[in-house]
DSSP file (Angstrom, degrees, kcal/mol; ACC not computed):
  #  RESIDUE AA STRUCTURE BP1 BP2  ACC     N-H-->O    O-->H-N    N-H-->O    O-->H-N    TCO  KAPPA ALPHA  PHI   PSI    X-CA   Y-CA   Z-CA
    1    1 A M              0   0    0      0, 0.0     2,-0.2     0, 0.0    21,-0.0   0.000 360.0 360.0 360.0 136.5   -6.3  -12.2   10.2
    2    2 A K        -     0   0    0      1,-0.1     2,-0.4     3,-0.0    17,-0.1  -0.544 360.0-114.7 -80.1 141.4   -9.1  -10.2    8.4
    3    3 A I        -     0   0    0     -2,-0.2     2,-0.1     1,-0.1    -1,-0.1  -0.637  34.6-118.0 -77.4 127.5   -8.3   -6.8    7.1
    4    4 A A        -     0   0    0     -2,-0.4     2,-0.7    11,-0.2    -1,-0.1  -0.425  18.9-153.5 -67.8 135.2  -10.3   -4.1    8.9
    5    5 A V        +     0   0    0     -2,-0.1    -1,-0.1    54,-0.0     3,-0.0  -0.810  50.6 109.0-113.3  89.0  -12.8   -2.2    6.7
    6    6 A K  S    S-     0   0    0     -2,-0.7    52,-0.2     2,-0.0     5,-0.1  -0.949  78.4 -59.0-150.5 165.6  -13.2    1.1    8.5
    7    7 A P    >>  -     0   0    0      0, 0.0     3,-1.6     0, 0.0     4,-0.6  -0.155  47.8-122.9 -53.1 140.8  -12.1    4.7    7.8
    8    8 A W  G >4 S+     0   0    0      1,-0.3     3,-1.2     2,-0.2     8,-0.1   0.852 110.3  56.7 -53.9 -40.7   -8.4    5.1    7.6
    9    9 A G  G 34 S+     0   0    0      1,-0.2    -1,-0.3     0, 0.0     0, 0.0   0.694 106.3  50.5 -67.3 -19.5   -8.3    7.7   10.4
   10   10 A E  G <4 S+     0   0    0     -3,-1.6    -1,-0.2     2,-0.1     2,-0.2   0.474  86.6 106.5 -96.6  -4.1  -10.0    5.3   12.8
   11   11 A M    <<  -     0   0    0     -3,-1.2     2,-0.1    -4,-0.6    -3,-0.0  -0.530  68.9-126.0 -77.8 142.1   -7.6    2.4   12.1
   12   12 A S     >  -     0   0    0     -2,-0.2     4,-2.1     1,-0.1     5,-0.2  -0.354  26.3-106.4 -78.0 165.4   -5.1    1.6   14.8
   13   13 A V  H  > S+     0   0    0      1,-0.2     4,-2.3     2,-0.2     5,-0.1   0.888 122.6  52.7 -59.0 -39.9   -1.4    1.4   14.1
   14   14 A R  H  > S+     0   0    0      2,-0.2     4,-2.3     1,-0.2    -1,-0.2   0.888 107.4  50.6 -65.7 -39.4   -1.6   -2.4   14.4
   15   15 A E  H  > S+     0   0    0      2,-0.2     4,-2.1     1,-0.2    -1,-0.2   0.889 111.3  48.5 -65.8 -39.3   -4.5   -2.6   11.8
   16   16 A I  H  X S+     0   0    0     -4,-2.1     4,-2.4     2,-0.2    -2,-0.2   0.910 110.9  50.9 -65.8 -42.1   -2.5   -0.4    9.4
   17   17 A Q  H  X S+     0   0    0     -4,-2.3     4,-2.3     1,-0.2    -2,-0.2   0.903 109.7  50.2 -61.1 -42.3    0.6   -2.6    9.9
   18   18 A N  H  X S+     0   0    0     -4,-2.3     4,-2.9     2,-0.2     5,-0.3   0.900 109.2  51.8 -63.1 -41.1   -1.6   -5.7    9.2
   19   19 A L  H  X>S+     0   0    0     -4,-2.1     4,-2.5     1,-0.2     5,-1.7   0.926 111.4  46.4 -61.2 -45.5   -3.0   -4.2    6.0
   20   20 A K  H  <>S+     0   0    0     -4,-2.4     5,-2.5     3,-0.2    -1,-0.2   0.886 115.8  46.8 -64.3 -38.3    0.5   -3.4    4.7
   21   21 A E  H  <5S+     0   0    0     -4,-2.3    -2,-0.2    -5,-0.2    -1,-0.2   0.912 121.1  34.5 -69.8 -44.3    1.7   -6.9    5.6
   22   22 A K  H  <5S+     0   0    0     -4,-2.9    -2,-0.2    -5,-0.2    -3,-0.2   0.804 138.6   1.6 -84.5 -30.8   -1.2   -8.8    4.1
   23   23 A Q  T ><5S+     0   0    0     -4,-2.5     3,-1.7    -5,-0.3     4,-0.3   0.748 119.0  54.9-124.4 -59.6   -2.0   -6.6    1.1
   24   24 A C  G > <S+     0   0    0     -5,-1.7     3,-2.2     1,-0.3     6,-0.3   0.848 100.7  59.1 -59.2 -41.2    0.1   -3.5    0.4
   25   25 A K  G 3 <S+     0   0    0     -5,-2.5    -1,-0.3     1,-0.3    -4,-0.1   0.684 105.0  52.8 -65.8 -14.6    3.5   -5.2    0.3
   26   26 A H  G <  S+     0   0    0     -3,-1.7    43,-2.6    -6,-0.2    -1,-0.3   0.418  91.5  99.1 -95.9  -0.4    2.3   -7.4   -2.6
   27   27 A C  B X  S-A   68   0A   0     -3,-2.2     3,-1.1    -4,-0.3    41,-0.2  -0.654  73.2-135.5 -92.8 143.9    1.1   -4.5   -4.7
   28   28 A D  T 3  S+     0   0    0     39,-3.6    -1,-0.1    -2,-0.3    40,-0.1   0.730 104.8  57.3 -67.4 -23.0    3.1   -3.0   -7.5
   29   29 A Y  T 3  S+     0   0    0     38,-0.3    15,-3.3    -5,-0.1     2,-0.4   0.559  86.3  97.4 -85.6  -8.4    2.4    0.6   -6.3
   30   30 A F  E <   -B   43   0B   0     -3,-1.1     2,-0.4    -6,-0.3    45,-0.3  -0.656  50.6-177.8 -86.0 133.1    3.9   -0.1   -2.8
   31   31 A S  E     -B   42   0B   0     11,-2.5    11,-2.6    -2,-0.4     2,-0.3  -0.995  20.1-133.8-131.5 140.0    7.5    1.0   -2.1
   32   32 A K  B     -c   76   0C   0     43,-0.7    45,-0.8    -2,-0.4     2,-0.2  -0.695  23.7-119.9 -89.8 141.7    9.5    0.6    1.0
   33   33 A N    >   -     0   0    0      4,-0.5     3,-1.2    -2,-0.3     7,-0.1  -0.570  17.0-130.7 -76.4 141.8   11.5    3.5    2.4
   34   34 A N  T 3  S+     0   0    0      1,-0.2    -1,-0.1    -2,-0.2     7,-0.0   0.722 102.9  59.0 -66.8 -21.3   15.2    2.9    2.6
   35   35 A S  T 3  S+     0   0    0      5,-0.1     2,-0.3     2,-0.1    -1,-0.2   0.517 114.7  14.5 -89.1  -3.8   15.4    4.1    6.2
   36   36 A G  S <  S-     0   0    0     -3,-1.2     0, 0.0     1,-0.2     0, 0.0  -0.885  76.4 -95.9-154.3-176.3   12.9    1.6    7.6
   37   37 A G  S >  S-     0   0    0     -2,-0.3     3,-1.4    -5,-0.1    -4,-0.5   0.209  70.8 -50.6 -88.8-149.4   11.0   -1.6    7.2
   38   38 A L  G >  S+     0   0    0      1,-0.3     3,-1.7     2,-0.2    -7,-0.1   0.798 126.7  67.4 -60.1 -33.4    7.5   -2.3    6.0
   39   39 A S  G 3  S+     0   0    0      1,-0.3    -1,-0.3    -7,-0.0   -19,-0.0   0.720 100.5  50.0 -65.5 -20.2    6.0    0.2    8.4
   40   40 A Y  G <  S+     0   0    0     -3,-1.4    -1,-0.3    -7,-0.1    -2,-0.2   0.370  86.4 118.8 -97.1   3.5    7.6    3.1    6.5
   41   41 A G    <   -     0   0    0     -3,-1.7     2,-0.3    -4,-0.2    -9,-0.2  -0.321  46.5-159.7 -70.0 152.9    6.4    1.9    3.1
   42   42 A T  E     -B   31   0B   0    -11,-2.6   -11,-2.5   -13,-0.1     2,-0.6  -0.898  23.1-111.4-132.0 160.3    4.1    4.1    1.0
   43   43 A C  E     -B   30   0B   0     -2,-0.3     3,-0.3   -13,-0.2   -13,-0.2  -0.841  25.2-172.0 -90.9 119.6    1.6    3.8   -1.8
   44   44 A D     >  +     0   0    0    -15,-3.3     4,-1.9    -2,-0.6     3,-0.3   0.078  47.5 118.6-100.2  22.9    3.0    5.5   -4.9
   45   45 A Y  H  > S+     0   0    0      1,-0.2     4,-2.7     2,-0.2     6,-0.3   0.914  75.9  49.2 -54.3 -47.9   -0.1    5.2   -7.0
   46   46 A I  H  > S+     0   0    0     -3,-0.3     4,-1.2     1,-0.2    -1,-0.2   0.828 110.7  50.7 -66.0 -31.9   -0.5    9.0   -7.4
   47   47 A L  H  4 S+     0   0    0     -3,-0.3    -1,-0.2     2,-0.2    -2,-0.2   0.838 116.5  40.5 -72.8 -33.1    3.2    9.4   -8.4
   48   48 A I  H  < S+     0   0    0     -4,-1.9    -2,-0.2    -3,-0.1    -3,-0.2   0.881 126.9  30.1 -82.6 -41.2    2.9    6.7  -11.1
   49   49 A N  H  < S-     0   0    0     -4,-2.7    -3,-0.2     2,-0.3    -2,-0.2   0.451  95.5-128.2-103.1  -2.6   -0.5    7.5  -12.5
   50   50 A D  S  < S+     0   0    0     -4,-1.2     2,-0.3    -5,-0.3    -4,-0.1   0.704  81.1  74.1  61.3  22.1   -0.7   11.3  -12.0
   51   51 A H  S    S-     0   0    0     -6,-0.3    -2,-0.3    -5,-0.1    -1,-0.1  -0.980  89.7 -84.0-154.8 162.1   -4.1   11.0  -10.2
   52   52 A M        -     0   0    0     -2,-0.3     0, 0.0     1,-0.1     0, 0.0  -0.202  35.2-117.9 -67.5 157.9   -5.4    9.9   -6.9
   53   53 A R        -     0   0    0      2,-0.1    -1,-0.1     1,-0.1     3,-0.1   0.831  34.6-141.1 -64.8 -35.8   -6.3    6.3   -6.2
   54   54 A G        +     0   0    0      1,-0.2     2,-0.3    11,-0.0    -1,-0.1   0.567  69.3  60.0  84.8   9.2   -9.9    7.0   -5.6
   55   55 A C  S    S-     0   0    0     10,-0.0    -1,-0.2     0, 0.0    -2,-0.1  -0.975  88.8 -89.8-155.5 166.7  -10.4    4.6   -2.7
   56   56 A L    >   -     0   0    0     -2,-0.3     3,-1.8     1,-0.1     4,-0.4  -0.443  44.3-109.6 -73.4 156.4   -9.2    3.9    0.8
   57   57 A P  G >  S+     0   0    0      0, 0.0     3,-0.7     0, 0.0     4,-0.3   0.800 120.0  59.0 -58.2 -28.4   -6.3    1.5    1.1
   58   58 A T  G 3  S+     0   0    0      1,-0.2     4,-0.2   -52,-0.2     3,-0.1   0.648 106.3  48.8 -74.4 -13.5   -8.6   -1.2    2.5
   59   59 A E  G <> S+     0   0    0     -3,-1.8     4,-2.4     1,-0.1     6,-0.3   0.379  77.7 101.7-106.5   2.1  -10.7   -1.0   -0.7
   60   60 A C  H <>>S+     0   0    0     -3,-0.7     5,-1.9    -4,-0.4     6,-1.4   0.886  85.2  44.8 -57.4 -44.0   -8.0   -1.3   -3.4
   61   61 A V  H >45S+     0   0    0     -4,-0.3     3,-0.9     1,-0.2    -1,-0.2   0.937 114.6  48.2 -67.4 -46.5   -8.6   -5.0   -4.1
   62   62 A M  H 345S+     0   0    0     -4,-0.2    -2,-0.2     1,-0.2    -1,-0.2   0.861 114.8  45.6 -62.3 -37.2  -12.4   -4.6   -4.2
   63   63 A K  H 3<5S-     0   0    0     -4,-2.4    -1,-0.2     1,-0.0    -2,-0.2   0.472 113.6-114.8 -88.8  -2.6  -12.2   -1.6   -6.6
   64   64 A G  T <<5S+     0   0    0     -3,-0.9    -3,-0.2    -4,-0.6    -4,-0.1   0.635  84.8 115.3  81.6  14.3   -9.6   -3.2   -8.9
   65   65 A I      < +     0   0    0     -5,-1.9    -4,-0.2    -6,-0.3    -5,-0.1   0.840  47.5  98.0 -81.4 -36.1   -6.8   -0.7   -8.1
   66   66 A F        -     0   0    0     -6,-1.4     2,-0.5    -7,-0.1   -39,-0.0  -0.284  54.9-169.1 -57.5 131.4   -4.6   -3.3   -6.5
   67   67 A K        -     0   0    0      0, 0.0   -39,-3.6     0, 0.0   -38,-0.3  -0.941  18.9-131.7-129.1 108.0   -2.0   -4.6   -9.0
   68   68 A R  B     -A   27   0A   0     -2,-0.5   -41,-0.2   -41,-0.2     2,-0.1  -0.296  23.8-113.8 -64.0 137.5    0.0   -7.7   -7.9
   69   69 A R        -     0   0    0    -43,-2.6     2,-0.5     1,-0.1    -1,-0.1  -0.384  28.4-135.9 -65.4 146.6    3.8   -7.5   -8.2
   70   70 A T    >   -     0   0    0     -2,-0.1     3,-1.5   -42,-0.0    -1,-0.1  -0.913  54.7 -35.9-109.8 135.0    5.2  -10.0  -10.7
   71   71 A G  T 3  S-     0   0    0     -2,-0.5    -2,-0.0     1,-0.2     0, 0.0  -0.199 114.1 -29.7  59.3-142.9    8.3  -12.0  -10.0
   72   72 A A  T 3  S+     0   0    0      2,-0.1    -1,-0.2    -3,-0.0     2,-0.2   0.093  88.6 146.3 -96.0  21.6   11.1  -10.5   -7.9
   73   73 A K    <   +     0   0    0     -3,-1.5     2,-0.4     2,-0.0    -4,-0.0  -0.415  21.4 176.1 -64.4 127.1   10.3   -7.0   -9.1
   74   74 A R        -     0   0    0     -2,-0.2     2,-0.5    -5,-0.0   -43,-0.1  -0.990  17.5-152.4-133.3 141.3   11.1   -4.5   -6.3
   75   75 A R        -     0   0    0     -2,-0.4   -43,-0.7   -45,-0.3     2,-0.1  -0.960  11.0-141.4-117.4 129.1   10.9   -0.7   -6.4
   76   76 A A  B     -c   32   0C   0     -2,-0.5   -43,-0.1     1,-0.1     3,-0.1  -0.411  45.1 -77.0 -76.3 162.7   13.0    1.5   -4.2
   77   77 A A        -     0   0    0    -45,-0.8     2,-0.3     1,-0.1    -1,-0.1  -0.345  52.5-110.3 -60.4 138.5   11.4    4.6   -2.8
   78   78 A L        -     0   0    0     -3,-0.1     2,-0.5     2,-0.0    -1,-0.1  -0.543  30.1-146.4 -72.5 134.2   11.1    7.4   -5.3
   79   79 A R              0   0    0     -2,-0.3    -1,-0.0     1,-0.1    -3,-0.0  -0.889 360.0 360.0-106.8 131.0   13.4   10.3   -4.5
   80   80 A I              0   0    0     -2,-0.5    -1,-0.1     0, 0.0    -2,-0.0   0.377 360.0 360.0-110.6 360.0   12.4   13.8   -5.4
């Protein structure tokens, strides 16, 4: 399935879920919340790099922001 390229606010819940399944879950900046599955996962780019991502989630790969996870590395949700 192709990832929809349209404004985040216009994406359906299913399109967002597909994006997280196909792209986000493989990114080093993505963390899953302990209380839920993939649908509760968030992008922690701003917490790690101290500045905004600068693109929509659908554009991360094209803009070079996406950073593939290596090996079995998993990050739990950051607790504040």
